[in-house]
N, C-alpha and C positions, 0 to 999 in steps of 0.2 A: 272504511270506505272513503271518508273525507281525507284521511291522512294519505291514503294511496293516491287520490286525485291531486293532492297538493304536491306530491313528489313528481307528478307528471307535468302539471300546468305551471308551477312556479318556475322551473328551469326554462320552459318554453317562453313564458312571458318575459324572462330576462334575456334569453338568447336572441329572440326575434328582433327586438328594438336595437340591441347591441350590434347585431349583424348588419342591419340597415345603416346604423351610424358609421360603422367601419367602411361599408361599401360606398357611402356618400362621400367619403374623403377622396375617392378615386374618380369622382365625376368631374369632367372638364368644366371649367367656369363658363358661364353663359356668355354668348357673343355680345359685343357692345351694340348699342342701338343706333350707332352712327359712326361714319368714317369720313375722311377727306380725300378727294380725288384731285389730282393735278392734270390740267389740260393745257391746250395752247391759248392764244389770246382770245378775249371775248369776241364773239361774232364769227370765229373760225369754226372749221368742221368739228374738231375735237370738243370744243366748248358746247357746240350745238348738240352733239350726241350726249354729252354729260348731262345737259338739261333734260333730255329724254329719260336717261337713267334715273335722274333725281325724281322726276314725276312718277315713274313706275314704282320706285322704291318707297315713295311716300305712302302709296297704297298698302304697303306691307308694314307701315308704321316704323319705317327705317329712314334715318336722316343722312343724306349724302351732301356734304359741303363741297363746293367747287372752288378750286384754287387756280386761277388763270396764270399762265407763265409765258415767257418769250418763246418756248419751244421744248422739244424733247430732251435736250441736254439739261435744261433747268429742271424738267420733270424728274429725270434720273437723279439729279443732285438732291432734290427734295425727298425722294424715296430713300436714298442712302442715309440722309440725316434723320429720317423718321418724322419729318414734318407732315408728310402725307402717307396714307396707307396703300393707295393704288394710284396709278397714273396711266394716261394714254401716251404711248411711245411709238414713234415712227421707226420702221425698219431701217437698219443701217446706222443706228446711233448706239448700238449695244457696246461697241468697242471703246466708247469714250469713258466708260466707268468699269469698275470691277463688277463681275456678275455675282460676287459673294453676297448672300443675303437677299437676292432678288429672284423672283420666279415669274414665269409667264402664266397668265390665266387662259388666254386664247388670243389668236389673231382674229381681227374683226372685219376688215374690208381692205380693198386695194386702194393705194394712194399712188397714182402715176407720177413719175418724174417728168415734168414738162420742161423742155429746153427750147425756149423761144429765141429767135435771132432776127436781126434786121434783114430784109430781103436783099439789101445792097451789100450784105456781108454773108454770102451763101455758105452753107455748111452741109457736108454729107457725113462727116465723122466727128466724134467728140474731140479728137486730138487737133482738129483744125481751129479750135478756139484759142490756141496759143497766141499770146501777144495782144489779145483783144481785151476789152473792158467787160468784166463779168460781174453780175449780181448773183452771189452764191448763197444768199440768205443771211439774216442777222445773227449776231453772236448768240449762242444758246439754242439755236433752232435746229431741228432735225434736217431741214433742207440743206443747211450749211455742211453738216457732218457728212451727209450722203454725197453731195456734190463734190466736196473736196476729196472724198475717198475715190470716186470714179475719175476725177481729174488727175489725181496722183497716179492712178493706174496707167494713164495716158501721158505721164511725165509733164503734166501741167501743174506748175507751182507758182507761188507768189514771186518767185525770182524771175520768171519769164512771162508772167501774165498779171494783169491788174485785177485783184479780188476786191469787191465792194460789199460791205456788210449793210445791206438794205433790207427793209421790211418788204413784204409782198406788194403792198400798195405803192411804195416808193419805187420798187424795181419796175413795176408795170408802167408807171408814169414816165420814168426816165427812158425806158426802152421805147415807148411810143414817141417820146420827144427826140429820140436819137442821141441822147446823152450817154447811153451805154450800148454795147453791141449784142450782148447775150444775157439772158436772165433765166435762172433756175427756180422752179417752183415744185413743191410737193403738196398736192391738194386734190380735192375731189373734182371730177369733171363738171359737176354742177356749180362750182364756184363762179361767181360773177366775173372775177378777174380772168379766168380761163376763157369764158365766152367772149369777153371784150377783146382779148388778144387774138383769138381765132378769127374774129371778124374784122380785124385791122388789116387793110390791104398792104401795109408796109411791113408786116411782121409775118414770119414763117415759123412753123413748128417742126423741129427736128424729128425725123423718123429714124429710130435706132436700127442700123443695118446689122450690127453685131450683137443683137439682143441675147442670143443663145450663149455667147461668150461671157457676157456679164452675169446672166442668171445661173450659169453653171459654176461660176466663181463664188457667187454669194447666195446662200440658201434663203435669205430673206427677200430676194428679188425674183420676180417672174415677168415674163413678157406678155403684154396684153395688146390686142388689136383694137384700135379705135377706128371703126368702120366709117366709110364715107357717109356723111349726112347724119351721123349718130347724135351729135350735139344739137343740130338744128336741121330738121329734114326739109323744111320749106326753103331755107336759104342754102341748103347743101353744105353744112359745116360739120366737119372739114370737107374740103372738096376732093380729097382722095384718102385712101386707107393710110393710117399711120400706125407704126409699131412703137409702143412705149415700154419703158421699164417701169414696173410698179413695185413699190415696197408695200408692206402691209402694216396697218396700225395694230398695235398689240396692247392689251391691258396687262400691265406689269404690276406686281404686288411685292411687298415685303414678305419674307418667308415666315413671319410670325402672325400673318393674318389668320383669324379664326377659321377653321374648316367649314363651319356652317355658313360663314359669310361668302366663302368661295361658291357654295351651292346657290346662295341667294343672288350673287352677282351674275353667275352664268345663266340662271333662270331669266334674269333681266336682259342680258346680252342676246339671248336667243330670241326674245320677243322683238328686239330692236333690229337685229341684223340677219335673222334667218331668211327673210323674204328675198334677200339679194338686192342688186342695184344695177346700174348701167353696165358695170364691168363684172359683177359677181353673179353667179348662178344661185337660184333659190336653194337653200340648205347647205351652201358651200361654207358659210361662216355662221357662228364662231367655229374655229378650227385649231387643232394643235400643230398645223403646218405653218411654215414661214416664220417661226419664232426664233429670236436670237438668244433669249435667256432660257434656262432649263424649265421644263413644264412643272407646274405645281401638281403634285401627285393626286390630290383630291380633284383638281380641275380635269386632269387627264382621264381619271376614272369616270367622272360625270359626262364628259364628252363622248366616251366610248359606250357607256351603259345607261346613261340617262339618270334622272333623279331616283332616289330610293322610294319604296312604296309609301313610307311615312310622308315624304315631301309631296307625293302625288295626291295623298288623301287629305292631309291637314295643312292649315296655314303655316307659314314659316316658323313662327315662334313656338307653336305647339309641337310641330315636327322636331324642331331643335331640342326642345325640352325632353320629348320622348326618346329621341335618339341618344342624348347624353345620359339619360336615366336607365338605359338598358342594362348597365352594370348592376343595377339594383335587382335584376332578375336572378342573379347568382345566389344570394342568400335565400330568396323566395323559393327557387327551385330546390335548394339544399334542404329547406324545411318541408316543402310540400311533397317532395318525392317520397321520403319515408312515410309521410302521413298517408299518401294514397296507397302506398304498398301495404300499410298496416290497417287501412280502413276496412278491407274485406274480412280479414280474420277477426277484427273487432266487431264487425257486424254479425258474423257467424257466432261469435261468442255471446253477443247480446241475445240472439234468438234462442240459442241452446241453453243459456243461463235460466231463461224462464221455464223451459221444459225440465231442466235439472232441478229447479226449485220445487216443482210439483212432484218430481220423482223422489225428492228428499222426504216430502210429506208422506208419500205412499210407502216408502221404505220403513219409516218409523212406525206407521200403523201396522204394516205387514209383520214387523218384528214383535209387536205387542199383542197380536191376535191370540196366540196360544196361551198368553197369560191372563186374558180377560175371562172373568168368571161371573161378572155381574151383568144382568140384562140391561140395566140402565146405562152402564158404561158402553156396552156394545151398541145400543141404540144411538148413543151420542156420536160414536165413531161412524156408524152407518150414515147418520144425517150429515156429518162433516164431509164424508166422501161424496155423498150425493150433491151437496152444495158445491163442492169442488168440481164435480162432473158437469153440473149445470153452468157454472161460471166459465169453464173451458169451452163448452159448446156454444154459448151465446156471446161471449165477449172476446174470446181470443181469436186472432187472425195471424196466420204465418204464411210466408211465401210458399209457392208450390214446391220449391226444391226441398222444403222441410216438412212436407205433408206426411212422409213416411214416419218420421219420428213423432209427429203429432198424433197420427192414428195408433201408433204403438202405445203412446201414453194413454189414450182413451181405452185401448184394449186392456192395459194393465190396471187402469182404474176399475173397470168392470171385474177383473180377476180378483182384486183386493176386496171389492164390494161383495163378490160371491163368497169369498172366504169368511168375511164377517157374518154374512147371513147363515152360512153353514155352522159357524161357531155358535151363533145364537140358537139355532135349532138344537144343537147338542146340549147346550146348557138348559134350554127349556125342557127337553126330554128328560134330562137328569133330575131336574127339580120336580118333574111330575112323578 
């Protein structure tokens, strides 16, 4: 019995740990507990949102380091070099670098393109800025990349127009002072610079008459309506409806970002951006629309189907561990499946083995009855069978499905006992 058990359990004890060790080799490494994000300058919209992400991720025991930059061009350069893992990038800057190795996580919110001009330099169309003094954004900024692209479509180049690389604050000051004629900005409607320029009586905001032409040409652009009084209802700013072109801010990542971090980042982005804003409808963002770089597959799946049930139930790190460990189920299933398939026959054999053991005793007694010729020996066997009978009645319990065999055993015990008594009577009669 011991040897038979060893033949079963020793291989199991060897195979089970070995299977788990082999399966463990295929488990993805754990995600890092921190990454770096590149944003715009400190105090800008991108940097402000990154601070919100940082605060929420800290609750998940995840560290988000923030790297301020001059703008989206520099963000993309940092992503390509591997100095940061994710970055906030303005729509319209994707063509400045190769898309190889970069993926979009989601578009997050609209960023209107604001083209302000002096009222004494009236404009109806973008091509009318030719030969004027333009602030098109500082070098490395997304504003500069988008402005120059749209200007080039209108054949406005540095050969026929003056381009000035100014920061947003410098451009606003020079425009108000009359030192430049036109200034381009890409920023949120809530930015203080926008409010100041809209309230300046000497400055006018260009309303794009050909917005559909631009948005159909560029997938990252859409037209948005800035309604009368939206910025300031009391002072009626703006004083009439304006049509703007809006790019979208996108969270871009290197394609080697751990899949679990994609889920964690999207969970955070939804908390920050899902409620919408002045130009965005609730639930519109985060979105897979208006992106310039190919969508990350894990991000695309998350946006379409939501988080997995593991991430709904457990905190991030526990869900990540369980999700990565699911491959360990393969050896477990391989071991448990035959075990469960064999447990019923084993159980049946265990019940029947008890009954068969008692039948073995009965068979030996039954075979020896005819050879018994001594009353003392017969009395000993009778007592032995009675003891067995009493033990079975009082101590043995079997499932209902085996009661037929159990009652057959009791009947056969009585049969053997009856034969022993008959044999005793014959011997007693013969001796008399």
